[in-house]
C-alpha positions in Angstrom: -3.3 -24.6 -0.1 -5.1 -21.7 -1.7 -6.2 -18.4 -0.2 -8.7 -16.1 -2.0 -8.2 -12.6 -0.8 -11.3 -10.4 -1.1 -11.9 -6.8 -0.2 -15.7 -7.0 -0.3 -17.3 -10.4 -0.2 -20.5 -10.7 -2.1 -22.9 -13.3 -1.0 -23.7 -14.3 -4.6 -20.6 -16.7 -4.8 -21.9 -20.1 -5.7 -18.9 -22.2 -6.7 -16.3 -21.5 -4.0 -13.3 -23.8 -4.4 -10.9 -21.9 -2.2 -9.7 -23.7 1.0 -9.8 -20.3 2.7 -11.1 -16.8 2.1 -9.4 -13.6 3.4 -11.4 -10.5 3.9 -9.4 -7.4 4.0 -10.0 -3.6 3.9 -8.5 -1.6 1.0 -6.2 0.2 3.4 -4.8 -3.1 4.8 -1.4 -4.4 3.5 -1.4 -8.3 3.8 1.7 -10.4 4.0 0.2 -13.4 2.1 3.2 -15.6 2.7 3.0 -15.4 6.5 -0.8 -15.6 6.5 -0.6 -18.9 4.5 1.9 -20.2 6.9 -0.2 -19.3 9.9 -3.2 -21.0 8.2 -1.2 -24.2 7.7 0.0 -24.2 11.3 -3.5 -23.5 12.8 -6.2 -25.1 10.7 -5.4 -28.7 12.0 -8.1 -30.1 9.6 -11.0 -28.1 11.2 -12.8 -25.1 9.9 -10.7 -22.0 10.7 -11.6 -18.5 11.8 -8.4 -16.5 12.2 -7.5 -12.9 12.9 -7.2 -10.4 15.7 -10.1 -11.8 17.8 -12.2 -9.9 20.3 -13.6 -12.0 23.1 -16.3 -10.8 25.5 -16.4 -7.4 23.7 -19.3 -5.2 24.8 -21.3 -3.0 22.4 -20.3 0.7 22.6 -23.4 2.8 23.3 -21.8 6.2 22.4 -19.3 7.4 19.8 -18.5 6.5 16.2 -19.3 2.8 16.7 -22.3 3.3 18.8 -25.0 0.5 18.9 -28.4 1.0 20.3 -30.1 -1.4 22.6 -32.7 -2.0 19.8 -29.8 -2.9 17.4 -28.0 -5.2 19.9 -29.9 -6.0 23.1 -27.3 -8.6 24.3 -24.5 -7.5 26.7 -21.7 -8.9 24.6 -20.8 -9.7 21.0 -19.9 -13.2 20.0 -16.1 -13.7 19.3 -15.2 -11.8 16.2 -12.1 -10.9 14.2 -11.4 -7.2 13.7 -12.5 -6.1 10.3 -9.2 -4.8 8.7 -8.3 -8.5 7.8 -9.3 -12.0 8.8 -9.4 -15.5 7.3 -12.3 -18.0 7.2 -12.3 -21.6 5.8 -14.1 -22.2 2.6 -16.7 -24.4 4.4 -17.6 -21.4 6.6 -17.9 -19.2 3.5 -20.2 -21.8 1.9 -22.3 -22.0 5.0 -22.7 -18.2 5.0 -23.7 -18.2 1.4 -26.3 -21.1 1.9 -27.7 -19.3 4.9 -28.0 -16.1 3.0 -29.9 -17.9 0.2 -32.3 -19.3 2.8 -32.6 -15.8 4.4 -31.5 -17.3 7.6 -28.6 -14.8 8.5 -28.9 -12.4 11.3 -27.6 -9.2 9.8 -25.9 -6.5 11.7 -24.4 -3.1 10.7 -20.8 -4.0 11.5 -19.5 -6.7 9.1 -16.9 -8.1 11.5 -19.5 -8.7 14.2 -21.8 -10.2 11.7 -19.1 -12.6 10.5 -18.6 -13.5 14.2 -22.3 -14.2 14.5 -22.3 -16.4 11.4 -19.1 -18.3 12.5 -20.7 -18.9 15.9 -23.8 -20.3 14.2 -21.6 -22.5 12.0 -19.7 -23.7 15.1 -22.9 -25.3 16.4 -22.9 -27.7 13.4 -19.1 -28.2 13.2 -16.4 -27.2 15.6 -14.4 -24.2 14.5 -10.7 -23.6 15.3 -10.6 -19.9 16.5 -7.0 -18.6 16.1 -6.1 -15.2 17.5 -3.0 -13.2 16.7 -2.1 -9.6 17.4 -0.1 -9.6 14.2 -3.4 -9.0 12.4 -2.9 -5.4 13.3 -6.0 -3.4 14.0 -4.2 0.0 14.1 -1.2 0.7 11.9 1.7 -1.7 11.7 3.7 -3.8 14.2 7.0 -5.4 13.6 6.6 -9.0 12.3 3.0 -8.1 11.1 0.7 -10.3 9.2 -1.5 -7.3 8.2 -1.0 -3.7 8.5 -4.1 -1.4 8.8 -4.6 2.2 7.8 -1.8 2.2 5.2 -1.7 4.9 2.6 -0.7 4.0 -0.9 2.7 5.5 -0.3 3.2 3.2 2.8 2.0 0.2 0.8 4.5 0.8 -1.8 7.1 1.1 1.0 5.9 -2.1 2.6 6.1 -3.9 -0.7 9.6 -2.7 -1.4 10.8 -3.9 2.1 9.0 -7.2 1.6 10.6 -8.0 -1.7 14.1 -7.0 -0.3 13.6 -9.6 2.3 13.3 -7.2 5.2 9.6 -6.9 6.0 9.1 -3.9 8.4 6.9 -1.1 8.9 6.9 2.3 7.0 5.9 5.0 9.6 5.1 7.8 7.3 1.9 8.9 5.4 
C-alpha cells in the first residue's frame, strides 16, 4: 500500500500511481504509520474518503469563513473532511484530474468543501467509503492523534522526537 502525501495538490498530475493521496496543511504533523493502518482497515476495496468529516454543515454567513448566498445558495455543504489533513483514493484523485481537464468541476473558495463536492460527484458513479475519525485533529493535538494541526516547527520537532522514541504524544508549547 502506498500513500502520497501532498501539501498542495496541483491538478496537472497525469500519471498517478499511488493507491491513496493525503492532502495536508504545512502546519499539520502526520503520523503516517497510523494513517496507513487506518486506510488498510477502512478501504475495504472501495474508493476511500477519510478524515475528520463534517456532515450537514451549514455555510457560515458571517466571520472569517463567511460565504455569501451568491457563493453558496444551498443550505448545507456536502459531507467534507476538514482541510488540515485528509485522504482520498487514487481513483478519486484521477476522477478530479479528468473532471478538471474537461472543465467539469464546480469550484469553490474553500478547498476542503470543494473536495467534498468532487467526492460526492464521484460517489454517483462509484460508491465511496466515507471514514470519519476525530483523530484527524482539526484544532491542535489530541492523544492518539493521526494528525495534529496548528503545530509550530518546534512542536513538530517535539512530536517527531516522541514518535521515534515510541511514545507518540502531544507537545503543548509553541
